[in-house]
Biopython code that builds the backbone (N, CA, C, O; Angstrom):
import numpy as np
from Bio.PDB.StructureBuilder import StructureBuilder

atoms = [
    (1, "MET", "N", (-19.838, 83.162, -49.259)),
    (1, "MET", "CA", (-18.929, 83.339, -47.935)),
    (1, "MET", "C", (-18.091, 83.980, -48.369)),
    (1, "MET", "O", (-18.034, 84.172, -49.584)),
    (2, "THR", "N", (-16.950, 84.643, -47.290)),
    (2, "THR", "CA", (-16.280, 85.934, -47.452)),
    (2, "THR", "C", (-14.704, 85.105, -47.384)),
    (2, "THR", "O", (-14.321, 84.313, -46.522)),
    (3, "PRO", "N", (-14.214, 85.434, -48.204)),
    (3, "PRO", "CA", (-12.461, 84.478, -48.511)),
    (3, "PRO", "C", (-11.890, 85.276, -47.036)),
    (3, "PRO", "O", (-12.083, 86.357, -46.479)),
    (4, "LYS", "N", (-11.130, 84.110, -46.812)),
    (4, "LYS", "CA", (-10.662, 84.264, -45.349)),
    (4, "LYS", "C", (-9.134, 85.013, -45.669)),
    (4, "LYS", "O", (-8.275, 84.708, -46.495)),
    (5, "PHE", "N", (-9.166, 85.834, -44.916)),
    (5, "PHE", "CA", (-7.743, 86.991, -45.042)),
    (5, "PHE", "C", (-6.437, 85.986, -44.605)),
    (5, "PHE", "O", (-6.458, 85.126, -43.724)),
    (6, "PRO", "N", (-5.413, 86.317, -45.393)),
    (6, "PRO", "CA", (-4.200, 85.697, -45.231)),
    (6, "PRO", "C", (-3.578, 86.158, -44.240)),
    (6, "PRO", "O", (-3.342, 87.365, -44.199)),
    (7, "GLU", "N", (-2.943, 84.837, -42.647)),
    (7, "GLU", "CA", (-2.174, 85.232, -41.475)),
    (7, "GLU", "C", (-0.853, 86.155, -42.377)),
    (7, "GLU", "O", (-0.662, 87.367, -42.270)),
    (8, "GLN", "N", (-0.131, 85.278, -43.176)),
    (8, "GLN", "CA", (1.199, 86.135, -43.575)),
    (8, "GLN", "C", (1.056, 86.772, -44.944)),
    (8, "GLN", "O", (0.863, 86.016, -45.896)),
    (9, "PHE", "N", (1.118, 87.862, -45.114)),
    (9, "PHE", "CA", (1.237, 89.139, -46.049)),
    (9, "PHE", "C", (2.217, 90.093, -46.284)),
    (9, "PHE", "O", (2.965, 90.244, -45.318)),
    (10, "PHE", "N", (2.498, 90.892, -47.398)),
    (10, "PHE", "CA", (2.686, 92.006, -47.704)),
    (10, "PHE", "C", (2.388, 92.985, -47.800)),
    (10, "PHE", "O", (1.438, 93.018, -48.582)),
    (11, "VAL", "N", (2.704, 94.188, -47.354)),
    (11, "VAL", "CA", (1.820, 95.559, -47.573)),
    (11, "VAL", "C", (2.856, 96.345, -47.968)),
    (11, "VAL", "O", (3.882, 96.312, -47.289)),
    (12, "ALA", "N", (2.785, 97.229, -49.177)),
    (12, "ALA", "CA", (3.167, 98.129, -49.730)),
    (12, "ALA", "C", (2.978, 99.630, -49.890)),
    (12, "ALA", "O", (1.836, 99.962, -50.208)),
    (13, "TYR", "N", (3.731, 100.449, -49.759)),
    (13, "TYR", "CA", (3.288, 102.125, -49.422)),
    (13, "TYR", "C", (4.188, 102.581, -50.862)),
    (13, "TYR", "O", (5.041, 101.893, -51.422)),
    (14, "LYS", "N", (3.667, 104.082, -51.295)),
    (14, "LYS", "CA", (4.109, 104.654, -51.950)),
    (14, "LYS", "C", (4.161, 105.818, -51.554)),
    (14, "LYS", "O", (3.131, 105.934, -50.890)),
    (15, "LEU", "N", (5.025, 107.361, -51.511)),
    (15, "LEU", "CA", (4.809, 108.625, -51.114)),
    (15, "LEU", "C", (4.666, 109.006, -52.418)),
    (15, "LEU", "O", (5.555, 108.934, -53.267)),
    (16, "PHE", "N", (3.399, 109.467, -52.608)),
    (16, "PHE", "CA", (2.968, 110.334, -53.750)),
    (16, "PHE", "C", (3.263, 111.794, -53.706)),
    (16, "PHE", "O", (2.985, 112.521, -52.753)),
    (17, "THR", "N", (3.788, 112.131, -54.696)),
    (17, "THR", "CA", (4.004, 113.948, -54.727)),
    (17, "THR", "C", (3.348, 114.668, -55.613)),
    (17, "THR", "O", (2.369, 114.299, -56.263)),
    (18, "GLY", "N", (3.917, 115.774, -55.650)),
    (18, "GLY", "CA", (3.177, 116.952, -56.893)),
    (18, "GLY", "C", (1.930, 117.018, -56.776)),
    (18, "GLY", "O", (1.049, 116.680, -55.985)),
    (19, "GLY", "N", (2.123, 117.838, -58.327)),
    (19, "GLY", "CA", (0.160, 118.159, -58.531)),
    (19, "GLY", "C", (-0.590, 117.911, -57.056)),
    (19, "GLY", "O", (-0.033, 118.382, -56.064)),
    (20, "SER", "N", (-1.840, 117.180, -56.897)),
    (20, "SER", "CA", (-2.553, 117.347, -56.023)),
    (20, "SER", "C", (-2.553, 117.176, -54.661)),
    (20, "SER", "O", (-3.402, 117.427, -53.806)),
    (21, "PHE", "N", (-0.752, 116.407, -54.577)),
    (21, "PHE", "CA", (-0.468, 116.490, -52.905)),
    (21, "PHE", "C", (-0.176, 117.327, -52.531)),
    (21, "PHE", "O", (0.248, 118.344, -53.080)),
    (22, "PRO", "N", (-0.398, 116.997, -51.151)),
    (22, "PRO", "CA", (0.470, 117.985, -50.309)),
    (22, "PRO", "C", (1.717, 118.366, -50.275)),
    (22, "PRO", "O", (2.519, 117.584, -50.786)),
    (23, "PRO", "N", (2.213, 119.552, -49.724)),
    (23, "PRO", "CA", (3.752, 119.509, -50.509)),
    (23, "PRO", "C", (4.711, 118.428, -49.759)),
    (23, "PRO", "O", (5.738, 118.071, -50.337)),
    (24, "ASN", "N", (4.440, 117.995, -48.697)),
    (24, "ASN", "CA", (5.257, 116.775, -48.364)),
    (24, "ASN", "C", (5.153, 115.426, -48.851)),
    (24, "ASN", "O", (5.945, 114.556, -48.488)),
    (25, "GLY", "N", (4.290, 115.230, -49.591)),
    (25, "GLY", "CA", (3.606, 114.066, -50.373)),
    (25, "GLY", "C", (2.358, 113.487, -49.494)),
    (25, "GLY", "O", (1.749, 114.295, -48.794)),
    (26, "THR", "N", (1.961, 112.140, -49.500)),
    (26, "THR", "CA", (1.209, 111.447, -48.797)),
    (26, "THR", "C", (1.362, 110.110, -49.261)),
    (26, "THR", "O", (1.466, 109.767, -50.439)),
    (27, "TRP", "N", (1.368, 109.277, -48.114)),
    (27, "TRP", "CA", (1.423, 107.800, -48.318)),
    (27, "TRP", "C", (0.093, 106.887, -48.620)),
    (27, "TRP", "O", (-0.919, 106.901, -47.919)),
    (28, "GLY", "N", (0.282, 106.102, -49.781)),
    (28, "GLY", "CA", (-0.745, 105.235, -50.149)),
    (28, "GLY", "C", (-0.230, 103.988, -50.511)),
    (28, "GLY", "O", (0.852, 103.763, -51.053)),
    (29, "ASP", "N", (-1.346, 102.968, -50.069)),
    (29, "ASP", "CA", (-1.094, 101.879, -50.565)),
    (29, "ASP", "C", (-0.982, 101.313, -52.135)),
    (29, "ASP", "O", (-1.967, 101.686, -52.772)),
    (30, "ILE", "N", (-0.206, 100.648, -52.802)),
    (30, "ILE", "CA", (-0.155, 100.499, -53.650)),
    (30, "ILE", "C", (-0.329, 99.169, -54.358)),
    (30, "ILE", "O", (-0.078, 98.911, -55.535)),
    (31, "LEU", "N", (-0.888, 98.246, -53.252)),
    (31, "LEU", "CA", (-1.298, 96.967, -53.575)),
    (31, "LEU", "C", (-3.096, 96.963, -53.341)),
    (31, "LEU", "O", (-3.780, 97.539, -52.496)),
    (32, "ASP", "N", (-3.408, 96.218, -54.276)),
    (32, "ASP", "CA", (-4.943, 95.919, -53.986)),
    (32, "ASP", "C", (-5.565, 94.720, -53.174)),
    (32, "ASP", "O", (-6.231, 93.707, -53.385)),
    (33, "GLY", "N", (-4.969, 95.406, -52.112)),
    (33, "GLY", "CA", (-4.978, 93.929, -51.092)),
    (33, "GLY", "C", (-3.992, 93.421, -50.056)),
    (33, "GLY", "O", (-3.159, 94.144, -49.510)),
    (34, "PRO", "N", (-4.111, 92.443, -49.883)),
    (34, "PRO", "CA", (-3.061, 91.428, -49.056)),
    (34, "PRO", "C", (-1.845, 90.521, -50.478)),
    (34, "PRO", "O", (-2.265, 90.062, -51.540)),
    (35, "VAL", "N", (-0.871, 90.514, -50.169)),
    (35, "VAL", "CA", (-0.396, 89.767, -51.309)),
    (35, "VAL", "C", (0.556, 88.943, -50.829)),
    (35, "VAL", "O", (1.509, 89.378, -50.183)),
    (36, "THR", "N", (0.446, 88.124, -51.004)),
    (36, "THR", "CA", (1.230, 86.746, -49.935)),
    (36, "THR", "C", (2.696, 86.009, -51.270)),
    (36, "THR", "O", (3.476, 85.132, -50.898)),
    (37, "ASP", "N", (2.736, 86.500, -52.448)),
    (37, "ASP", "CA", (3.717, 86.133, -53.699)),
    (37, "ASP", "C", (4.593, 87.374, -53.311)),
    (37, "ASP", "O", (4.363, 88.502, -52.876)),
    (38, "GLU", "N", (5.735, 86.632, -53.678)),
    (38, "GLU", "CA", (6.848, 87.764, -53.469)),
    (38, "GLU", "C", (7.194, 88.154, -54.728)),
    (38, "GLU", "O", (7.973, 89.106, -54.681)),
    (39, "GLU", "N", (6.863, 87.712, -56.112)),
    (39, "GLU", "CA", (7.067, 87.540, -57.298)),
    (39, "GLU", "C", (5.847, 88.893, -57.494)),
    (39, "GLU", "O", (6.165, 90.022, -57.868)),
    (40, "GLU", "N", (4.791, 88.573, -57.236)),
    (40, "GLU", "CA", (3.671, 89.414, -57.802)),
    (40, "GLU", "C", (3.865, 90.543, -56.949)),
    (40, "GLU", "O", (3.338, 91.548, -57.426)),
    (41, "LEU", "N", (4.490, 90.748, -55.753)),
    (41, "LEU", "CA", (4.372, 92.106, -54.984)),
    (41, "LEU", "C", (5.515, 93.013, -55.656)),
    (41, "LEU", "O", (5.482, 94.241, -55.729)),
    (42, "ILE", "N", (6.612, 92.107, -56.169)),
    (42, "ILE", "CA", (7.541, 92.820, -56.914)),
    (42, "ILE", "C", (7.032, 93.339, -58.369)),
    (42, "ILE", "O", (7.487, 94.428, -58.718)),
    (43, "ASP", "N", (6.340, 92.828, -59.057)),
    (43, "ASP", "CA", (5.613, 93.292, -60.440)),
    (43, "ASP", "C", (5.024, 94.681, -59.676)),
    (43, "ASP", "O", (5.675, 95.697, -59.922)),
    (44, "LYS", "N", (3.827, 94.839, -58.750)),
    (44, "LYS", "CA", (3.022, 95.644, -58.413)),
    (44, "LYS", "C", (3.900, 97.120, -57.972)),
    (44, "LYS", "O", (3.543, 98.297, -57.993)),
    (45, "ILE", "N", (5.172, 96.478, -57.582)),
    (45, "ILE", "CA", (6.194, 97.694, -57.101)),
    (45, "ILE", "C", (6.182, 98.361, -58.285)),
    (45, "ILE", "O", (5.786, 99.495, -58.552)),
    (46, "VAL", "N", (6.883, 97.137, -59.259)),
    (46, "VAL", "CA", (7.561, 97.913, -60.520)),
    (46, "VAL", "C", (6.020, 98.758, -61.208)),
    (46, "VAL", "O", (6.127, 99.813, -61.834)),
    (47, "GLU", "N", (5.192, 98.351, -61.055)),
    (47, "GLU", "CA", (3.785, 98.835, -61.978)),
    (47, "GLU", "C", (3.651, 100.400, -61.438)),
    (47, "GLU", "O", (3.550, 101.400, -62.149)),
    (48, "ALA", "N", (3.680, 100.339, -59.885)),
    (48, "ALA", "CA", (3.194, 101.522, -59.518)),
    (48, "ALA", "C", (4.428, 102.985, -59.984)),
    (48, "ALA", "O", (4.142, 104.178, -60.087)),
    (49, "PHE", "N", (5.913, 102.253, -60.201)),
    (49, "PHE", "CA", (6.829, 103.027, -59.942)),
    (49, "PHE", "C", (7.211, 103.615, -61.298)),
    (49, "PHE", "O", (8.053, 104.499, -61.455)),
    (50, "LYS", "N", (6.352, 102.903, -62.461)),
    (50, "LYS", "CA", (6.732, 102.704, -64.146)),
    (50, "LYS", "C", (6.871, 104.419, -64.370)),
    (50, "LYS", "O", (7.817, 104.840, -65.034)),
    (51, "ASP", "N", (6.199, 105.057, -63.970)),
    (51, "ASP", "CA", (5.795, 106.787, -64.513)),
    (51, "ASP", "C", (6.743, 107.619, -63.447)),
    (51, "ASP", "O", (6.529, 108.785, -63.113)),
    (52, "CYS", "N", (7.876, 106.762, -62.959)),
    (52, "CYS", "CA", (8.929, 107.917, -62.101)),
    (52, "CYS", "C", (9.961, 107.276, -62.434)),
    (52, "CYS", "O", (10.200, 106.083, -62.249)),
    (53, "ALA", "N", (10.902, 108.452, -63.178)),
    (53, "ALA", "CA", (12.053, 108.074, -63.835)),
    (53, "ALA", "C", (13.131, 108.046, -62.598)),
    (53, "ALA", "O", (14.218, 107.696, -63.056)),
    (54, "ALA", "N", (13.187, 108.237, -61.511)),
    (54, "ALA", "CA", (14.277, 107.452, -60.878)),
    (54, "ALA", "C", (13.846, 106.236, -60.057)),
    (54, "ALA", "O", (14.442, 105.843, -59.054)),
    (55, "GLY", "N", (12.906, 105.760, -60.509)),
    (55, "GLY", "CA", (12.005, 104.620, -59.845)),
    (55, "GLY", "C", (12.353, 104.294, -58.419)),
    (55, "GLY", "O", (13.305, 104.777, -57.805)),
    (56, "PRO", "N", (11.570, 103.510, -58.002)),
    (56, "PRO", "CA", (11.422, 103.329, -56.394)),
    (56, "PRO", "C", (13.081, 103.593, -55.680)),
    (56, "PRO", "O", (14.104, 103.348, -56.319)),
    (57, "ASN", "N", (13.082, 104.064, -54.434)),
    (57, "ASN", "CA", (13.485, 104.311, -53.360)),
    (57, "ASN", "C", (13.137, 104.238, -51.902)),
    (57, "ASN", "O", (11.982, 104.299, -51.481)),
    (58, "ALA", "N", (14.521, 104.065, -50.941)),
    (58, "ALA", "CA", (13.884, 104.360, -49.474)),
    (58, "ALA", "C", (12.894, 105.166, -49.013)),
    (58, "ALA", "O", (12.027, 105.032, -48.149)),
    (59, "SER", "N", (13.261, 106.204, -49.918)),
    (59, "SER", "CA", (12.575, 107.501, -49.246)),
    (59, "SER", "C", (10.987, 107.890, -49.988)),
    (59, "SER", "O", (10.269, 108.822, -49.625)),
    (60, "ALA", "N", (10.695, 106.954, -51.056)),
    (60, "ALA", "CA", (9.492, 106.911, -51.319)),
    (60, "ALA", "C", (8.675, 105.374, -52.007)),
    (60, "ALA", "O", (8.008, 105.041, -52.986)),
    (61, "LEU", "N", (9.160, 104.881, -50.967)),
    (61, "LEU", "CA", (8.676, 103.314, -50.906)),
    (61, "LEU", "C", (8.712, 102.670, -49.213)),
    (61, "LEU", "O", (9.642, 102.834, -48.423)),
    (62, "ALA", "N", (7.417, 101.907, -48.949)),
    (62, "ALA", "CA", (7.528, 101.566, -47.607)),
    (62, "ALA", "C", (7.367, 100.042, -47.739)),
    (62, "ALA", "O", (6.298, 99.794, -48.298)),
    (63, "VAL", "N", (8.001, 99.026, -47.445)),
    (63, "VAL", "CA", (7.131, 97.315, -47.794)),
    (63, "VAL", "C", (7.198, 96.480, -46.410)),
    (63, "VAL", "O", (8.287, 96.224, -45.895)),
    (64, "TRP", "N", (6.163, 96.133, -45.927)),
    (64, "TRP", "CA", (6.342, 95.317, -44.218)),
    (64, "TRP", "C", (6.010, 94.212, -44.869)),
    (64, "TRP", "O", (5.395, 94.294, -45.932)),
    (65, "TYR", "N", (6.377, 92.980, -44.315)),
    (65, "TYR", "CA", (5.936, 91.722, -44.244)),
    (65, "TYR", "C", (5.422, 91.504, -42.950)),
    (65, "TYR", "O", (6.043, 91.552, -41.888)),
    (66, "VAL", "N", (3.703, 91.151, -43.219)),
    (66, "VAL", "CA", (3.210, 90.972, -41.748)),
    (66, "VAL", "C", (2.839, 89.141, -41.366)),
    (66, "VAL", "O", (2.296, 88.284, -42.064)),
    (67, "ASP", "N", (3.342, 89.088, -40.139)),
    (67, "ASP", "CA", (2.728, 87.576, -39.598)),
    (67, "ASP", "C", (2.624, 87.674, -38.528)),
    (67, "ASP", "O", (3.598, 88.163, -37.955)),
    (68, "PRO", "N", (1.501, 87.302, -37.733)),
    (68, "PRO", "CA", (0.843, 87.182, -36.921)),
    (68, "PRO", "C", (1.770, 86.480, -35.707)),
    (68, "PRO", "O", (1.379, 86.783, -34.580)),
    (69, "TYR", "N", (2.594, 85.851, -35.745)),
    (69, "TYR", "CA", (3.682, 85.264, -35.188)),
    (69, "TYR", "C", (5.259, 85.569, -34.998)),
    (69, "TYR", "O", (6.205, 84.878, -34.620)),
    (70, "ASP", "N", (5.135, 86.805, -35.395)),
    (70, "ASP", "CA", (6.274, 87.743, -35.638)),
    (70, "ASP", "C", (6.240, 89.016, -35.734)),
    (70, "ASP", "O", (5.544, 89.455, -36.650)),
    (71, "PRO", "N", (6.851, 89.861, -34.981)),
    (71, "PRO", "CA", (6.748, 91.082, -35.316)),
    (71, "PRO", "C", (6.625, 91.687, -36.729)),
    (71, "PRO", "O", (7.306, 91.078, -37.554)),
    (72, "GLU", "N", (5.899, 92.774, -37.231)),
    (72, "GLU", "CA", (6.286, 93.352, -38.367)),
    (72, "GLU", "C", (7.705, 93.442, -38.703)),
    (72, "GLU", "O", (8.669, 93.843, -38.051)),
    (73, "GLN", "N", (7.578, 92.900, -40.059)),
    (73, "GLN", "CA", (9.436, 93.002, -40.787)),
    (73, "GLN", "C", (9.394, 94.119, -41.599)),
    (73, "GLN", "O", (8.711, 93.960, -42.610)),
    (74, "ASP", "N", (9.837, 95.038, -41.487)),
    (74, "ASP", "CA", (10.511, 96.198, -42.669)),
    (74, "ASP", "C", (11.333, 95.375, -43.446)),
    (74, "ASP", "O", (12.351, 94.865, -42.975)),
    (75, "CYS", "N", (10.850, 95.153, -44.974)),
    (75, "CYS", "CA", (11.634, 94.692, -45.980)),
    (75, "CYS", "C", (11.791, 95.302, -46.996)),
    (75, "CYS", "O", (12.125, 94.925, -48.119)),
    (76, "THR", "N", (11.402, 96.836, -46.363)),
    (76, "THR", "CA", (11.916, 97.471, -48.095)),
    (76, "THR", "C", (13.321, 97.641, -48.283)),
    (76, "THR", "O", (13.412, 98.135, -49.407)),
    (77, "GLU", "N", (14.331, 97.523, -47.864)),
    (77, "GLU", "CA", (15.459, 96.831, -48.616)),
    (77, "GLU", "C", (15.202, 96.045, -49.690)),
    (77, "GLU", "O", (15.050, 96.352, -50.873)),
    (78, "TRP", "N", (15.156, 94.512, -48.887)),
    (78, "TRP", "CA", (15.407, 93.452, -49.800)),
    (78, "TRP", "C", (14.143, 93.712, -50.957)),
    (78, "TRP", "O", (14.330, 93.091, -52.004)),
    (79, "ALA", "N", (13.270, 94.290, -50.921)),
    (79, "ALA", "CA", (12.044, 94.706, -51.840)),
    (79, "ALA", "C", (12.914, 95.808, -53.028)),
    (79, "ALA", "O", (12.728, 95.720, -54.241)),
    (80, "LEU", "N", (13.616, 96.554, -52.554)),
    (80, "LEU", "CA", (14.472, 97.158, -53.568)),
    (80, "LEU", "C", (15.236, 96.884, -54.201)),
    (80, "LEU", "O", (15.421, 97.394, -55.306)),
    (81, "ASN", "N", (16.114, 95.741, -53.555)),
    (81, "ASN", "CA", (16.682, 94.776, -54.680)),
    (81, "ASN", "C", (16.003, 93.870, -55.268)),
    (81, "ASN", "O", (16.380, 93.604, -56.409)),
    (82, "ALA", "N", (15.574, 93.596, -55.072)),
    (82, "ALA", "CA", (14.466, 92.445, -56.123)),
    (82, "ALA", "C", (13.792, 93.211, -56.893)),
    (82, "ALA", "O", (13.054, 92.628, -57.688)),
    (83, "VAL", "N", (13.810, 94.707, -56.921)),
    (83, "VAL", "CA", (12.853, 95.437, -57.899)),
    (83, "VAL", "C", (14.359, 95.376, -58.964)),
    (83, "VAL", "O", (14.482, 94.722, -60.000)),
    (84, "GLU", "N", (15.038, 95.972, -58.533)),
    (84, "GLU", "CA", (16.688, 96.445, -58.845)),
    (84, "GLU", "C", (17.248, 95.292, -59.973)),
    (84, "GLU", "O", (17.745, 95.564, -61.066)),
    (85, "TYR", "N", (17.084, 94.257, -59.543)),
    (85, "TYR", "CA", (17.526, 92.684, -59.868)),
    (85, "TYR", "C", (16.562, 92.470, -61.374)),
    (85, "TYR", "O", (17.041, 92.084, -62.441)),
    (86, "LYS", "N", (15.092, 92.830, -61.133)),
    (86, "LYS", "CA", (14.227, 92.596, -61.938)),
    (86, "LYS", "C", (14.318, 93.362, -63.097)),
    (86, "LYS", "O", (14.060, 92.892, -64.205)),
    (87, "LEU", "N", (14.749, 94.775, -62.869)),
    (87, "LEU", "CA", (14.509, 95.351, -64.192)),
    (87, "LEU", "C", (16.192, 95.755, -64.986)),
    (87, "LEU", "O", (16.426, 96.320, -66.055)),
    (88, "HIS", "N", (17.197, 95.153, -63.876)),
    (88, "HIS", "CA", (18.275, 95.288, -64.550)),
    (88, "HIS", "C", (19.125, 94.316, -65.031)),
    (88, "HIS", "O", (20.119, 94.675, -65.663)),
    (89, "VAL", "N", (18.806, 92.601, -64.752)),
    (89, "VAL", "CA", (19.179, 91.890, -64.114)),
    (89, "VAL", "C", (18.196, 90.667, -65.592)),
    (89, "VAL", "O", (18.412, 90.338, -66.759)),
    (90, "ASP", "N", (17.091, 90.401, -64.490)),
    (90, "ASP", "CA", (15.593, 89.542, -65.187)),
    (90, "ASP", "C", (15.301, 89.896, -66.576)),
    (90, "ASP", "O", (15.428, 89.346, -67.670)),
    (91, "GLU", "N", (14.913, 90.889, -66.183)),
    (91, "GLU", "CA", (14.362, 91.383, -67.849)),
    (91, "GLU", "C", (14.443, 92.997, -68.187)),
    (91, "GLU", "O", (13.703, 93.981, -68.218)),
    (92, "PRO", "N", (15.983, 92.591, -68.448)),
    (92, "PRO", "CA", (16.580, 94.144, -69.333)),
    (92, "PRO", "C", (16.050, 94.915, -70.158)),
    (92, "PRO", "O", (16.158, 96.138, -70.080)),
    (93, "GLU", "N", (15.380, 94.286, -71.094)),
    (93, "GLU", "CA", (14.971, 94.128, -72.188)),
    (93, "GLU", "C", (13.419, 95.014, -72.484)),
    (93, "GLU", "O", (13.051, 95.768, -73.385)),
    (94, "ALA", "N", (12.696, 94.424, -71.086)),
    (94, "ALA", "CA", (11.447, 95.525, -70.918)),
    (94, "ALA", "C", (11.718, 96.551, -70.119)),
    (94, "ALA", "O", (10.900, 97.050, -69.346)),
    (95, "TYR", "N", (12.464, 96.785, -70.215)),
    (95, "TYR", "CA", (12.897, 98.499, -69.537)),
    (95, "TYR", "C", (13.883, 99.679, -70.200)),
    (95, "TYR", "O", (14.159, 100.809, -69.797)),
    (96, "ARG", "N", (14.326, 98.880, -71.474)),
    (96, "ARG", "CA", (15.037, 99.914, -71.846)),
    (96, "ARG", "C", (14.553, 100.858, -72.400)),
    (96, "ARG", "O", (15.261, 101.809, -72.732)),
]
sb = StructureBuilder()
sb.init_structure("model")
sb.init_model(0)
sb.init_chain("A")
sb.init_seg("    ")
for serial, (resi, resn, name, xyz) in enumerate(atoms, 1):
    if name == "N":
        sb.init_residue(resn, " ", resi, " ")
    sb.init_atom(name, np.array(xyz, "f"), 0.0, 1.0, " ", f" {name:<3s}", serial, name[0])
structure = sb.get_structure()
């Protein structure tokens, strides 16, 4: 039996640039399917940007919350704030 797709979930995309990507970059999914847990989402964003010196920013990250009963919600700013908190307040020793 195929698992049911969650009704409410996050999607996140990163702008990939440099090397083999087109001059203006290309957007790609950074999740392995729908994510329903906020902490898991933030961990996956941190992982996707671990090799980027500048880290995630509003021009290289897009995050939406999908809910069939509400319009898609752009929560990029919330995600950036949560990543900032995780990197500098919640787990600073892991990112020195």
